[in-house]
C-alpha atoms as a printed R data frame, in Angstrom:
    type eleno elety resid chain resno      x      y       z
1   ATOM     1    CA   MET     A     1  0.000  0.000   0.000
2   ATOM     2    CA   LYS     A     2  2.837  2.374   0.924
3   ATOM     3    CA   VAL     A     3  4.658  1.541  -2.302
4   ATOM     4    CA   ARG     A     4  1.511  2.231  -4.329
5   ATOM     5    CA   LEU     A     5  0.945  5.529  -2.521
6   ATOM     6    CA   LEU     A     6  4.561  6.555  -3.114
7   ATOM     7    CA   SER     A     7  4.177  5.697  -6.795
8   ATOM     8    CA   LEU     A     8  1.053  7.826  -7.061
9   ATOM     9    CA   VAL     A     9  2.762 10.755  -5.366
10  ATOM    10    CA   LEU     A    10  5.805 10.400  -7.627
11  ATOM    11    CA   PHE     A    11  3.602 10.189 -10.720
12  ATOM    12    CA   SER     A    12  1.704 13.292  -9.665
13  ATOM    13    CA   PHE     A    13  4.967 15.176  -9.104
14  ATOM    14    CA   LEU     A    14  6.366 14.136 -12.468
15  ATOM    15    CA   ALA     A    15  3.105 15.011 -14.206
16  ATOM    16    CA   THR     A    16  3.205 18.471 -12.676
17  ATOM    17    CA   LYS     A    17  6.835 18.984 -13.706
18  ATOM    18    CA   ALA     A    18  6.141 17.697 -17.226
19  ATOM    19    CA   SER     A    19  3.356 20.207 -17.865
20  ATOM    20    CA   ALA     A    20  4.627 23.334 -19.544
21  ATOM    21    CA   ALA     A    21  3.273 26.621 -20.739
22  ATOM    22    CA   SER     A    22  3.212 27.309 -24.455
23  ATOM    23    CA   VAL     A    23  2.680 30.230 -26.793
24  ATOM    24    CA   ASP     A    24  1.470 29.824 -30.380
25  ATOM    25    CA   GLY     A    25  2.101 26.099 -30.001
26  ATOM    26    CA   ILE     A    26  5.713 26.666 -28.905
27  ATOM    27    CA   PRO     A    27  6.569 24.733 -25.706
28  ATOM    28    CA   LEU     A    28  8.212 26.921 -23.084
29  ATOM    29    CA   HIS     A    29 10.749 25.782 -20.526
30  ATOM    30    CA   SER     A    30 10.452 27.340 -17.077
31  ATOM    31    CA   ALA     A    31 11.392 26.511 -13.502
32  ATOM    32    CA   SER     A    32  9.968 27.685 -10.187
33  ATOM    33    CA   SER     A    33 11.491 27.697  -6.728
34  ATOM    34    CA   GLY     A    34 10.837 29.282  -3.355
35  ATOM    35    CA   SER     A    35  7.726 31.004  -2.070
36  ATOM    36    CA   GLY     A    36  6.787 34.313  -0.562
37  ATOM    37    CA   SER     A    37  4.668 37.423  -0.844
38  ATOM    38    CA   LYS     A    38  5.956 38.239  -4.341
39  ATOM    39    CA   THR     A    39  6.679 36.311  -7.527
40  ATOM    40    CA   VAL     A    40  9.737 37.320  -9.535
41  ATOM    41    CA   ILE     A    41 10.158 36.253 -13.165
42  ATOM    42    CA   PHE     A    42 13.697 36.502 -14.560
43  ATOM    43    CA   ILE     A    43 14.082 37.077 -18.314
44  ATOM    44    CA   HIS     A    44 17.427 36.458 -20.026
45  ATOM    45    CA   GLY     A    45 18.956 38.318 -22.945
46  ATOM    46    CA   TRP     A    46 19.790 37.663 -26.589
47  ATOM    47    CA   THR     A    47 20.894 34.040 -27.268
48  ATOM    48    CA   CYS     A    48 21.071 33.371 -23.524
49  ATOM    49    CA   ASP     A    49 18.992 31.075 -21.319
50  ATOM    50    CA   ASP     A    50 17.784 30.753 -17.735
51  ATOM    51    CA   THR     A    51 21.244 29.780 -16.443
52  ATOM    52    CA   THR     A    52 21.992 33.512 -16.720
53  ATOM    53    CA   TRP     A    53 20.423 33.758 -13.263
54  ATOM    54    CA   LYS     A    54 22.248 30.917 -11.505
55  ATOM    55    CA   SER     A    55 23.728 33.353  -8.967
56  ATOM    56    CA   GLN     A    56 20.323 34.899  -8.189
57  ATOM    57    CA   VAL     A    57 17.899 31.995  -7.836
58  ATOM    58    CA   PRO     A    58 19.364 30.453  -4.633
59  ATOM    59    CA   GLU     A    59 19.354 33.797  -2.791
60  ATOM    60    CA   ILE     A    60 16.172 35.435  -4.038
61  ATOM    61    CA   SER     A    61 14.145 32.232  -3.622
62  ATOM    62    CA   LYS     A    62 14.890 32.246   0.122
63  ATOM    63    CA   GLN     A    63 12.341 35.042   0.473
64  ATOM    64    CA   TYR     A    64 10.265 35.047  -2.720
65  ATOM    65    CA   ARG     A    65  8.878 32.793  -5.394
66  ATOM    66    CA   VAL     A    66 11.319 32.796  -8.302
67  ATOM    67    CA   ILE     A    67 10.522 31.742 -11.864
68  ATOM    68    CA   THR     A    68 13.120 31.478 -14.607
69  ATOM    69    CA   MET     A    69 12.290 30.697 -18.208
70  ATOM    70    CA   ASP     A    70 13.731 30.335 -21.672
71  ATOM    71    CA   LEU     A    71 12.227 32.620 -24.296
72  ATOM    72    CA   PRO     A    72 11.083 31.080 -27.609
73  ATOM    73    CA   GLY     A    73 14.070 29.910 -29.629
74  ATOM    74    CA   HIS     A    74 16.342 29.945 -26.583
75  ATOM    75    CA   GLY     A    75 17.587 27.261 -24.201
76  ATOM    76    CA   LYS     A    76 15.146 24.390 -23.782
77  ATOM    77    CA   SER     A    77 12.130 26.194 -25.238
78  ATOM    78    CA   GLY     A    78 10.840 25.495 -28.724
79  ATOM    79    CA   SER     A    79 11.181 27.830 -31.701
80  ATOM    80    CA   PRO     A    80  8.514 29.429 -33.901
81  ATOM    81    CA   LYS     A    81  7.977 27.265 -36.989
82  ATOM    82    CA   ASP     A    82  7.904 30.301 -39.251
83  ATOM    83    CA   GLY     A    83 11.169 31.604 -37.797
84  ATOM    84    CA   ASN     A    84  9.591 34.929 -36.904
85  ATOM    85    CA   PHE     A    85 10.478 36.486 -33.554
86  ATOM    86    CA   SER     A    86  9.047 39.650 -32.042
87  ATOM    87    CA   MET     A    87  8.866 41.469 -28.741
88  ATOM    88    CA   ASP     A    88  5.137 40.677 -28.668
89  ATOM    89    CA   LEU     A    89  5.884 36.951 -28.996
90  ATOM    90    CA   PHE     A    90  8.406 37.126 -26.146
91  ATOM    91    CA   ALA     A    91  6.015 39.136 -23.946
92  ATOM    92    CA   ARG     A    92  3.183 36.688 -24.606
93  ATOM    93    CA   ALA     A    93  5.531 33.839 -23.718
94  ATOM    94    CA   VAL     A    94  6.172 35.488 -20.351
95  ATOM    95    CA   GLU     A    95  2.415 35.860 -19.879
96  ATOM    96    CA   ALA     A    96  1.893 32.158 -20.630
97  ATOM    97    CA   VAL     A    97  4.409 31.241 -17.938
98  ATOM    98    CA   ARG     A    98  2.829 33.673 -15.467
99  ATOM    99    CA   ALA     A    99 -0.641 32.292 -16.128
100 ATOM   100    CA   GLU     A   100  0.519 28.697 -15.701
101 ATOM   101    CA   ALA     A   101  2.163 29.662 -12.401
102 ATOM   102    CA   LYS     A   102 -1.139 31.243 -11.280
103 ATOM   103    CA   ALA     A   103  0.676 34.355 -10.069
104 ATOM   104    CA   ASP     A   104 -1.595 37.379 -10.193
105 ATOM   105    CA   LYS     A   105  1.067 40.096 -10.180
106 ATOM   106    CA   VAL     A   106  4.756 39.628 -10.903
107 ATOM   107    CA   VAL     A   107  8.000 41.558 -10.681
108 ATOM   108    CA   LEU     A   108  9.853 41.210 -13.981
109 ATOM   109    CA   VAL     A   109 13.651 41.257 -14.160
110 ATOM   110    CA   GLY     A   110 15.053 41.568 -17.684
111 ATOM   111    CA   HIS     A   111 18.717 41.434 -18.696
112 ATOM   112    CA   SER     A   112 19.928 43.032 -21.949
113 ATOM   113    CA   MET     A   113 17.297 42.110 -24.590
114 ATOM   114    CA   GLY     A   114 15.179 41.018 -21.630
115 ATOM   115    CA   THR     A   115 14.715 44.696 -20.734
116 ATOM   116    CA   PRO     A   116 12.627 45.518 -23.832
117 ATOM   117    CA   VAL     A   117 10.814 42.209 -23.287
118 ATOM   118    CA   VAL     A   118  9.680 43.166 -19.776
119 ATOM   119    CA   ILE     A   119  8.775 46.677 -20.965
120 ATOM   120    CA   GLN     A   120  6.646 45.164 -23.724
121 ATOM   121    CA   TYR     A   121  5.047 42.884 -21.146
122 ATOM   122    CA   ALA     A   122  4.223 45.807 -18.842
123 ATOM   123    CA   ARG     A   123  2.515 47.662 -21.681
124 ATOM   124    CA   LEU     A   124  0.513 44.614 -22.771
125 ATOM   125    CA   TYR     A   125 -0.321 43.328 -19.280
126 ATOM   126    CA   PRO     A   126 -0.219 46.235 -16.806
127 ATOM   127    CA   GLN     A   127 -2.725 44.460 -14.575
128 ATOM   128    CA   HIS     A   128 -0.171 41.714 -13.879
129 ATOM   129    CA   THR     A   129  2.909 43.946 -13.515
130 ATOM   130    CA   ALA     A   130  3.973 44.670  -9.933
131 ATOM   131    CA   GLY     A   131  7.418 46.021 -10.742
132 ATOM   132    CA   LEU     A   132 10.180 46.185 -13.357
133 ATOM   133    CA   VAL     A   133 13.933 45.674 -13.075
134 ATOM   134    CA   PHE     A   134 16.129 46.626 -16.025
135 ATOM   135    CA   VAL     A   135 19.511 44.891 -16.045
136 ATOM   136    CA   ASP     A   136 21.924 46.698 -18.378
137 ATOM   137    CA   GLY     A   137 19.325 46.832 -21.130
138 ATOM   138    CA   MET     A   138 18.114 49.591 -23.451
139 ATOM   139    CA   VAL     A   139 14.723 51.085 -22.662
140 ATOM   140    CA   ARG     A   140 14.365 52.404 -26.201
141 ATOM   141    CA   ILE     A   141 16.180 52.056 -29.515
142 ATOM   142    CA   PRO     A   142 17.991 55.284 -30.455
143 ATOM   143    CA   SER     A   143 16.608 56.945 -33.566
144 ATOM   144    CA   GLY     A   144 18.401 55.737 -36.676
145 ATOM   145    CA   PHE     A   145 20.282 53.013 -34.794
146 ATOM   146    CA   SER     A   146 20.216 49.530 -36.285
147 ATOM   147    CA   VAL     A   147 22.192 46.311 -36.381
148 ATOM   148    CA   ASN     A   148 22.554 44.090 -39.437
149 ATOM   149    CA   GLU     A   149 21.437 40.757 -37.995
150 ATOM   150    CA   GLN     A   150 22.604 38.895 -41.106
151 ATOM   151    CA   GLN     A   151 26.197 39.313 -39.975
152 ATOM   152    CA   PHE     A   152 25.418 36.501 -37.526
153 ATOM   153    CA   ALA     A   153 24.409 34.096 -40.316
154 ATOM   154    CA   GLY     A   154 26.426 32.004 -42.735
155 ATOM   155    CA   PRO     A   155 29.961 30.646 -42.463
156 ATOM   156    CA   ASP     A   156 31.308 33.690 -40.607
157 ATOM   157    CA   GLY     A   157 28.237 34.180 -38.431
158 ATOM   158    CA   LYS     A   158 29.451 32.374 -35.353
159 ATOM   159    CA   LYS     A   159 32.750 34.252 -35.383
160 ATOM   160    CA   ALA     A   160 30.845 37.551 -35.575
161 ATOM   161    CA   ARG     A   161 28.728 36.463 -32.636
162 ATOM   162    CA   GLU     A   162 31.787 35.511 -30.610
163 ATOM   163    CA   THR     A   163 33.417 38.883 -31.310
164 ATOM   164    CA   MET     A   164 30.279 40.687 -30.152
165 ATOM   165    CA   ILE     A   165 29.963 38.548 -27.019
166 ATOM   166    CA   ARG     A   166 33.592 39.035 -26.015
167 ATOM   167    CA   GLY     A   167 32.986 42.771 -26.234
168 ATOM   168    CA   MET     A   168 30.497 42.399 -23.375
169 ATOM   169    CA   PHE     A   169 33.152 41.132 -20.965
170 ATOM   170    CA   SER     A   170 35.011 43.205 -18.392
171 ATOM   171    CA   SER     A   171 37.968 42.629 -16.103
172 ATOM   172    CA   ALA     A   172 35.459 41.157 -13.631
173 ATOM   173    CA   THR     A   173 34.317 38.457 -16.078
174 ATOM   174    CA   THR     A   174 36.380 35.490 -14.907
175 ATOM   175    CA   PRO     A   175 37.592 32.817 -17.352
176 ATOM   176    CA   ALA     A   176 34.965 30.420 -15.966
177 ATOM   177    CA   MET     A   177 32.225 32.997 -16.541
178 ATOM   178    CA   GLN     A   178 33.486 33.647 -20.062
179 ATOM   179    CA   THR     A   179 33.423 29.942 -20.858
180 ATOM   180    CA   HIS     A   180 29.854 29.605 -19.585
181 ATOM   181    CA   ILE     A   181 28.599 32.712 -21.413
182 ATOM   182    CA   LEU     A   182 30.270 31.801 -24.705
183 ATOM   183    CA   SER     A   183 28.972 28.232 -24.552
184 ATOM   184    CA   MET     A   184 25.456 29.435 -23.752
185 ATOM   185    CA   MET     A   185 25.249 32.182 -26.355
186 ATOM   186    CA   LEU     A   186 27.076 30.435 -29.202
187 ATOM   187    CA   GLY     A   187 24.946 27.345 -28.571
188 ATOM   188    CA   ALA     A   188 21.797 29.173 -29.661
189 ATOM   189    CA   PRO     A   189 20.594 28.362 -33.204
190 ATOM   190    CA   GLU     A   190 21.532 30.732 -35.998
191 ATOM   191    CA   GLN     A   191 17.823 31.377 -36.593
192 ATOM   192    CA   THR     A   192 17.522 32.617 -33.024
193 ATOM   193    CA   ALA     A   193 20.630 34.800 -33.268
194 ATOM   194    CA   THR     A   194 19.369 36.586 -36.367
195 ATOM   195    CA   GLY     A   195 15.648 36.528 -35.579
196 ATOM   196    CA   ALA     A   196 15.866 37.733 -31.977
197 ATOM   197    CA   MET     A   197 18.307 40.495 -32.924
198 ATOM   198    CA   LYS     A   198 15.949 41.643 -35.682
199 ATOM   199    CA   ALA     A   199 13.042 41.538 -33.220
200 ATOM   200    CA   MET     A   200 14.859 43.736 -30.747
201 ATOM   201    CA   PHE     A   201 15.662 46.470 -33.245
202 ATOM   202    CA   GLN     A   202 12.569 46.296 -35.472
203 ATOM   203    CA   THR     A   203  9.621 45.227 -33.329
204 ATOM   204    CA   PHE     A   204 10.412 46.966 -30.041
205 ATOM   205    CA   LYS     A   205  8.435 50.183 -30.208
206 ATOM   206    CA   SER     A   206  9.266 52.609 -27.412
207 ATOM   207    CA   SER     A   207  6.604 54.956 -26.088
208 ATOM   208    CA   ASP     A   208  6.597 58.250 -24.252
209 ATOM   209    CA   GLU     A   209  3.552 57.181 -22.246
210 ATOM   210    CA   PRO     A   210  4.704 56.856 -18.614
211 ATOM   211    CA   LEU     A   211  4.809 53.454 -16.950
212 ATOM   212    CA   MET     A   212  3.983 54.048 -13.318
213 ATOM   213    CA   ALA     A   213  5.072 50.670 -11.951
214 ATOM   214    CA   PRO     A   214  7.945 50.745  -9.438
215 ATOM   215    CA   ALA     A   215 11.179 50.235 -11.359
216 ATOM   216    CA   LEU     A   216 14.852 49.618 -10.688
217 ATOM   217    CA   GLY     A   217 17.659 49.958 -13.206
218 ATOM   218    CA   ILE     A   218 20.820 47.998 -12.367
219 ATOM   219    CA   TYR     A   219 23.497 48.823 -14.899
220 ATOM   220    CA   ALA     A   220 27.131 48.076 -15.609
221 ATOM   221    CA   ASP     A   221 29.881 50.527 -14.775
222 ATOM   222    CA   HIS     A   222 29.582 53.504 -17.211
223 ATOM   223    CA   SER     A   223 26.997 51.563 -19.169
224 ATOM   224    CA   GLY     A   224 26.145 52.730 -22.653
225 ATOM   225    CA   ALA     A   225 22.745 51.040 -22.393
226 ATOM   226    CA   GLY     A   226 21.697 53.298 -19.522
227 ATOM   227    CA   GLY     A   227 22.722 56.589 -21.082
228 ATOM   228    CA   ASP     A   228 19.218 57.826 -21.872
229 ATOM   229    CA   GLN     A   229 18.623 59.289 -18.418
230 ATOM   230    CA   ASP     A   230 16.213 62.074 -19.412
231 ATOM   231    CA   TYR     A   231 13.972 59.636 -21.235
232 ATOM   232    CA   MET     A   232 14.117 57.175 -18.349
233 ATOM   233    CA   LYS     A   233 13.039 59.807 -15.814
234 ATOM   234    CA   LYS     A   234 10.174 60.902 -18.058
235 ATOM   235    CA   VAL     A   235  8.753 57.475 -18.917
236 ATOM   236    CA   TYR     A   236  9.633 55.665 -15.663
237 ATOM   237    CA   PRO     A   237  8.962 58.285 -12.952
238 ATOM   238    CA   ASN     A   238  9.296 55.662 -10.223
239 ATOM   239    CA   LEU     A   239 12.666 54.401 -11.428
240 ATOM   240    CA   ARG     A   240 15.791 54.193  -9.287
241 ATOM   241    CA   TYR     A   241 18.944 53.965 -11.418
242 ATOM   242    CA   VAL     A   242 22.144 52.332 -10.089
243 ATOM   243    CA   GLU     A   243 25.470 51.387 -11.663
244 ATOM   244    CA   ILE     A   244 27.645 48.718 -10.038
245 ATOM   245    CA   PRO     A   245 31.312 49.781 -10.201
246 ATOM   246    CA   GLY     A   246 33.801 47.479 -11.873
247 ATOM   247    CA   THR     A   247 31.279 45.462 -13.860
248 ATOM   248    CA   GLY     A   248 30.510 44.623 -17.473
249 ATOM   249    CA   HIS     A   249 27.359 43.500 -19.243
250 ATOM   250    CA   PHE     A   250 26.980 40.340 -17.134
251 ATOM   251    CA   LEU     A   251 27.081 42.212 -13.838
252 ATOM   252    CA   MET     A   252 24.695 39.785 -12.093
253 ATOM   253    CA   LEU     A   253 27.309 37.045 -12.537
254 ATOM   254    CA   GLU     A   254 30.330 39.254 -11.902
255 ATOM   255    CA   LYS     A   255 29.141 40.827  -8.654
256 ATOM   256    CA   PRO     A   256 26.181 38.725  -7.504
257 ATOM   257    CA   ALA     A   257 26.268 39.813  -3.854
258 ATOM   258    CA   GLU     A   258 25.889 43.488  -4.770
259 ATOM   259    CA   PHE     A   259 23.308 42.741  -7.445
260 ATOM   260    CA   ASN     A   260 21.241 40.543  -5.123
261 ATOM   261    CA   ARG     A   261 21.371 43.144  -2.356
262 ATOM   262    CA   LEU     A   262 19.976 45.815  -4.686
263 ATOM   263    CA   LEU     A   263 17.264 43.506  -5.964
264 ATOM   264    CA   LEU     A   264 16.206 42.328  -2.507
265 ATOM   265    CA   ASP     A   265 16.042 45.905  -1.272
266 ATOM   266    CA   PHE     A   266 13.763 46.772  -4.204
267 ATOM   267    CA   LEU     A   267 11.524 43.765  -3.537
268 ATOM   268    CA   LYS     A   268 10.999 44.785   0.101
269 ATOM   269    CA   HIS     A   269  8.998 47.854  -0.920
Protein backbone atom coordinates (compact mmCIF):
# COMPACT_ATOMS: atom_id res chain seq x y z
CA MET A 1 0.00 0.00 0.00
CA LYS A 2 2.84 2.37 0.92
CA VAL A 3 4.66 1.54 -2.30
CA ARG A 4 1.51 2.23 -4.33
CA LEU A 5 0.95 5.53 -2.52
CA LEU A 6 4.56 6.55 -3.11
CA SER A 7 4.18 5.70 -6.79
CA LEU A 8 1.05 7.83 -7.06
CA VAL A 9 2.76 10.75 -5.37
CA LEU A 10 5.80 10.40 -7.63
CA PHE A 11 3.60 10.19 -10.72
CA SER A 12 1.70 13.29 -9.67
CA PHE A 13 4.97 15.18 -9.10
CA LEU A 14 6.37 14.14 -12.47
CA ALA A 15 3.10 15.01 -14.21
CA THR A 16 3.21 18.47 -12.68
CA LYS A 17 6.84 18.98 -13.71
CA ALA A 18 6.14 17.70 -17.23
CA SER A 19 3.36 20.21 -17.86
CA ALA A 20 4.63 23.33 -19.54
CA ALA A 21 3.27 26.62 -20.74
CA SER A 22 3.21 27.31 -24.45
CA VAL A 23 2.68 30.23 -26.79
CA ASP A 24 1.47 29.82 -30.38
CA GLY A 25 2.10 26.10 -30.00
CA ILE A 26 5.71 26.67 -28.90
CA PRO A 27 6.57 24.73 -25.71
CA LEU A 28 8.21 26.92 -23.08
CA HIS A 29 10.75 25.78 -20.53
CA SER A 30 10.45 27.34 -17.08
CA ALA A 31 11.39 26.51 -13.50
CA SER A 32 9.97 27.68 -10.19
CA SER A 33 11.49 27.70 -6.73
CA GLY A 34 10.84 29.28 -3.35
CA SER A 35 7.73 31.00 -2.07
CA GLY A 36 6.79 34.31 -0.56
CA SER A 37 4.67 37.42 -0.84
CA LYS A 38 5.96 38.24 -4.34
CA THR A 39 6.68 36.31 -7.53
CA VAL A 40 9.74 37.32 -9.53
CA ILE A 41 10.16 36.25 -13.17
CA PHE A 42 13.70 36.50 -14.56
CA ILE A 43 14.08 37.08 -18.31
CA HIS A 44 17.43 36.46 -20.03
CA GLY A 45 18.96 38.32 -22.95
CA TRP A 46 19.79 37.66 -26.59
CA THR A 47 20.89 34.04 -27.27
CA CYS A 48 21.07 33.37 -23.52
CA ASP A 49 18.99 31.08 -21.32
CA ASP A 50 17.78 30.75 -17.73
CA THR A 51 21.24 29.78 -16.44
CA THR A 52 21.99 33.51 -16.72
CA TRP A 53 20.42 33.76 -13.26
CA LYS A 54 22.25 30.92 -11.50
CA SER A 55 23.73 33.35 -8.97
CA GLN A 56 20.32 34.90 -8.19
CA VAL A 57 17.90 31.99 -7.84
CA PRO A 58 19.36 30.45 -4.63
CA GLU A 59 19.35 33.80 -2.79
CA ILE A 60 16.17 35.43 -4.04
CA SER A 61 14.14 32.23 -3.62
CA LYS A 62 14.89 32.25 0.12
CA GLN A 63 12.34 35.04 0.47
CA TYR A 64 10.27 35.05 -2.72
CA ARG A 65 8.88 32.79 -5.39
CA VAL A 66 11.32 32.80 -8.30
CA ILE A 67 10.52 31.74 -11.86
CA THR A 68 13.12 31.48 -14.61
CA MET A 69 12.29 30.70 -18.21
CA ASP A 70 13.73 30.34 -21.67
CA LEU A 71 12.23 32.62 -24.30
CA PRO A 72 11.08 31.08 -27.61
CA GLY A 73 14.07 29.91 -29.63
CA HIS A 74 16.34 29.94 -26.58
CA GLY A 75 17.59 27.26 -24.20
CA LYS A 76 15.15 24.39 -23.78
CA SER A 77 12.13 26.19 -25.24
CA GLY A 78 10.84 25.49 -28.72
CA SER A 79 11.18 27.83 -31.70
CA PRO A 80 8.51 29.43 -33.90
CA LYS A 81 7.98 27.27 -36.99
CA ASP A 82 7.90 30.30 -39.25
CA GLY A 83 11.17 31.60 -37.80
CA ASN A 84 9.59 34.93 -36.90
CA PHE A 85 10.48 36.49 -33.55
CA SER A 86 9.05 39.65 -32.04
CA MET A 87 8.87 41.47 -28.74
CA ASP A 88 5.14 40.68 -28.67
CA LEU A 89 5.88 36.95 -29.00
CA PHE A 90 8.41 37.13 -26.15
CA ALA A 91 6.01 39.14 -23.95
CA ARG A 92 3.18 36.69 -24.61
CA ALA A 93 5.53 33.84 -23.72
CA VAL A 94 6.17 35.49 -20.35
CA GLU A 95 2.41 35.86 -19.88
CA ALA A 96 1.89 32.16 -20.63
CA VAL A 97 4.41 31.24 -17.94
CA ARG A 98 2.83 33.67 -15.47
CA ALA A 99 -0.64 32.29 -16.13
CA GLU A 100 0.52 28.70 -15.70
CA ALA A 101 2.16 29.66 -12.40
CA LYS A 102 -1.14 31.24 -11.28
CA ALA A 103 0.68 34.35 -10.07
CA ASP A 104 -1.60 37.38 -10.19
CA LYS A 105 1.07 40.10 -10.18
CA VAL A 106 4.76 39.63 -10.90
CA VAL A 107 8.00 41.56 -10.68
CA LEU A 108 9.85 41.21 -13.98
CA VAL A 109 13.65 41.26 -14.16
CA GLY A 110 15.05 41.57 -17.68
CA HIS A 111 18.72 41.43 -18.70
CA SER A 112 19.93 43.03 -21.95
CA MET A 113 17.30 42.11 -24.59
CA GLY A 114 15.18 41.02 -21.63
CA THR A 115 14.72 44.70 -20.73
CA PRO A 116 12.63 45.52 -23.83
CA VAL A 117 10.81 42.21 -23.29
CA VAL A 118 9.68 43.17 -19.78
CA ILE A 119 8.78 46.68 -20.96
CA GLN A 120 6.65 45.16 -23.72
CA TYR A 121 5.05 42.88 -21.15
CA ALA A 122 4.22 45.81 -18.84
CA ARG A 123 2.51 47.66 -21.68
CA LEU A 124 0.51 44.61 -22.77
CA TYR A 125 -0.32 43.33 -19.28
CA PRO A 126 -0.22 46.23 -16.81
CA GLN A 127 -2.73 44.46 -14.57
CA HIS A 128 -0.17 41.71 -13.88
CA THR A 129 2.91 43.95 -13.52
CA ALA A 130 3.97 44.67 -9.93
CA GLY A 131 7.42 46.02 -10.74
CA LEU A 132 10.18 46.18 -13.36
CA VAL A 133 13.93 45.67 -13.07
CA PHE A 134 16.13 46.63 -16.03
CA VAL A 135 19.51 44.89 -16.04
CA ASP A 136 21.92 46.70 -18.38
CA GLY A 137 19.32 46.83 -21.13
CA MET A 138 18.11 49.59 -23.45
CA VAL A 139 14.72 51.09 -22.66
CA ARG A 140 14.37 52.40 -26.20
CA ILE A 141 16.18 52.06 -29.51
CA PRO A 142 17.99 55.28 -30.45
CA SER A 143 16.61 56.94 -33.57
CA GLY A 144 18.40 55.74 -36.68
CA PHE A 145 20.28 53.01 -34.79
CA SER A 146 20.22 49.53 -36.28
CA VAL A 147 22.19 46.31 -36.38
CA ASN A 148 22.55 44.09 -39.44
CA GLU A 149 21.44 40.76 -38.00
CA GLN A 150 22.60 38.90 -41.11
CA GLN A 151 26.20 39.31 -39.98
CA PHE A 152 25.42 36.50 -37.53
CA ALA A 153 24.41 34.10 -40.32
CA GLY A 154 26.43 32.00 -42.74
CA PRO A 155 29.96 30.65 -42.46
CA ASP A 156 31.31 33.69 -40.61
CA GLY A 157 28.24 34.18 -38.43
CA LYS A 158 29.45 32.37 -35.35
CA LYS A 159 32.75 34.25 -35.38
CA ALA A 160 30.85 37.55 -35.57
CA ARG A 161 28.73 36.46 -32.64
CA GLU A 162 31.79 35.51 -30.61
CA THR A 163 33.42 38.88 -31.31
CA MET A 164 30.28 40.69 -30.15
CA ILE A 165 29.96 38.55 -27.02
CA ARG A 166 33.59 39.03 -26.01
CA GLY A 167 32.99 42.77 -26.23
CA MET A 168 30.50 42.40 -23.37
CA PHE A 169 33.15 41.13 -20.96
CA SER A 170 35.01 43.21 -18.39
CA SER A 171 37.97 42.63 -16.10
CA ALA A 172 35.46 41.16 -13.63
CA THR A 173 34.32 38.46 -16.08
CA THR A 174 36.38 35.49 -14.91
CA PRO A 175 37.59 32.82 -17.35
CA ALA A 176 34.97 30.42 -15.97
CA MET A 177 32.23 33.00 -16.54
CA GLN A 178 33.49 33.65 -20.06
CA THR A 179 33.42 29.94 -20.86
CA HIS A 180 29.85 29.61 -19.58
CA ILE A 181 28.60 32.71 -21.41
CA LEU A 182 30.27 31.80 -24.71
CA SER A 183 28.97 28.23 -24.55
CA MET A 184 25.46 29.44 -23.75
CA MET A 185 25.25 32.18 -26.35
CA LEU A 186 27.08 30.43 -29.20
CA GLY A 187 24.95 27.34 -28.57
CA ALA A 188 21.80 29.17 -29.66
CA PRO A 189 20.59 28.36 -33.20
CA GLU A 190 21.53 30.73 -36.00
CA GLN A 191 17.82 31.38 -36.59
CA THR A 192 17.52 32.62 -33.02
CA ALA A 193 20.63 34.80 -33.27
CA THR A 194 19.37 36.59 -36.37
CA GLY A 195 15.65 36.53 -35.58
CA ALA A 196 15.87 37.73 -31.98
CA MET A 197 18.31 40.49 -32.92
CA LYS A 198 15.95 41.64 -35.68
CA ALA A 199 13.04 41.54 -33.22
CA MET A 200 14.86 43.74 -30.75
CA PHE A 201 15.66 46.47 -33.24
CA GLN A 202 12.57 46.30 -35.47
CA THR A 203 9.62 45.23 -33.33
CA PHE A 204 10.41 46.97 -30.04
CA LYS A 205 8.44 50.18 -30.21
CA SER A 206 9.27 52.61 -27.41
CA SER A 207 6.60 54.96 -26.09
CA ASP A 208 6.60 58.25 -24.25
CA GLU A 209 3.55 57.18 -22.25
CA PRO A 210 4.70 56.86 -18.61
CA LEU A 211 4.81 53.45 -16.95
CA MET A 212 3.98 54.05 -13.32
CA ALA A 213 5.07 50.67 -11.95
CA PRO A 214 7.94 50.74 -9.44
CA ALA A 215 11.18 50.23 -11.36
CA LEU A 216 14.85 49.62 -10.69
CA GLY A 217 17.66 49.96 -13.21
CA ILE A 218 20.82 48.00 -12.37
CA TYR A 219 23.50 48.82 -14.90
CA ALA A 220 27.13 48.08 -15.61
CA ASP A 221 29.88 50.53 -14.78
CA HIS A 222 29.58 53.50 -17.21
CA SER A 223 27.00 51.56 -19.17
CA GLY A 224 26.14 52.73 -22.65
CA ALA A 225 22.75 51.04 -22.39
CA GLY A 226 21.70 53.30 -19.52
CA GLY A 227 22.72 56.59 -21.08
CA ASP A 228 19.22 57.83 -21.87
CA GLN A 229 18.62 59.29 -18.42
CA ASP A 230 16.21 62.07 -19.41
CA TYR A 231 13.97 59.64 -21.23
CA MET A 232 14.12 57.18 -18.35
CA LYS A 233 13.04 59.81 -15.81
CA LYS A 234 10.17 60.90 -18.06
CA VAL A 235 8.75 57.48 -18.92
CA TYR A 236 9.63 55.67 -15.66
CA PRO A 237 8.96 58.28 -12.95
CA ASN A 238 9.30 55.66 -10.22
CA LEU A 239 12.67 54.40 -11.43
CA ARG A 240 15.79 54.19 -9.29
CA TYR A 241 18.94 53.97 -11.42
CA VAL A 242 22.14 52.33 -10.09
CA GLU A 243 25.47 51.39 -11.66
CA ILE A 244 27.65 48.72 -10.04
CA PRO A 245 31.31 49.78 -10.20
CA GLY A 246 33.80 47.48 -11.87
CA THR A 247 31.28 45.46 -13.86
CA GLY A 248 30.51 44.62 -17.47
CA HIS A 249 27.36 43.50 -19.24
CA PHE A 250 26.98 40.34 -17.13
CA LEU A 251 27.08 42.21 -13.84
CA MET A 252 24.70 39.78 -12.09
CA LEU A 253 27.31 37.05 -12.54
CA GLU A 254 30.33 39.25 -11.90
CA LYS A 255 29.14 40.83 -8.65
CA PRO A 256 26.18 38.72 -7.50
CA ALA A 257 26.27 39.81 -3.85
CA GLU A 258 25.89 43.49 -4.77
CA PHE A 259 23.31 42.74 -7.44
CA ASN A 260 21.24 40.54 -5.12
CA ARG A 261 21.37 43.14 -2.36
CA LEU A 262 19.98 45.81 -4.69
CA LEU A 263 17.26 43.51 -5.96
CA LEU A 264 16.21 42.33 -2.51
CA ASP A 265 16.04 45.90 -1.27
CA PHE A 266 13.76 46.77 -4.20
CA LEU A 267 11.52 43.76 -3.54
CA LYS A 268 11.00 44.79 0.10
CA HIS A 269 9.00 47.85 -0.92
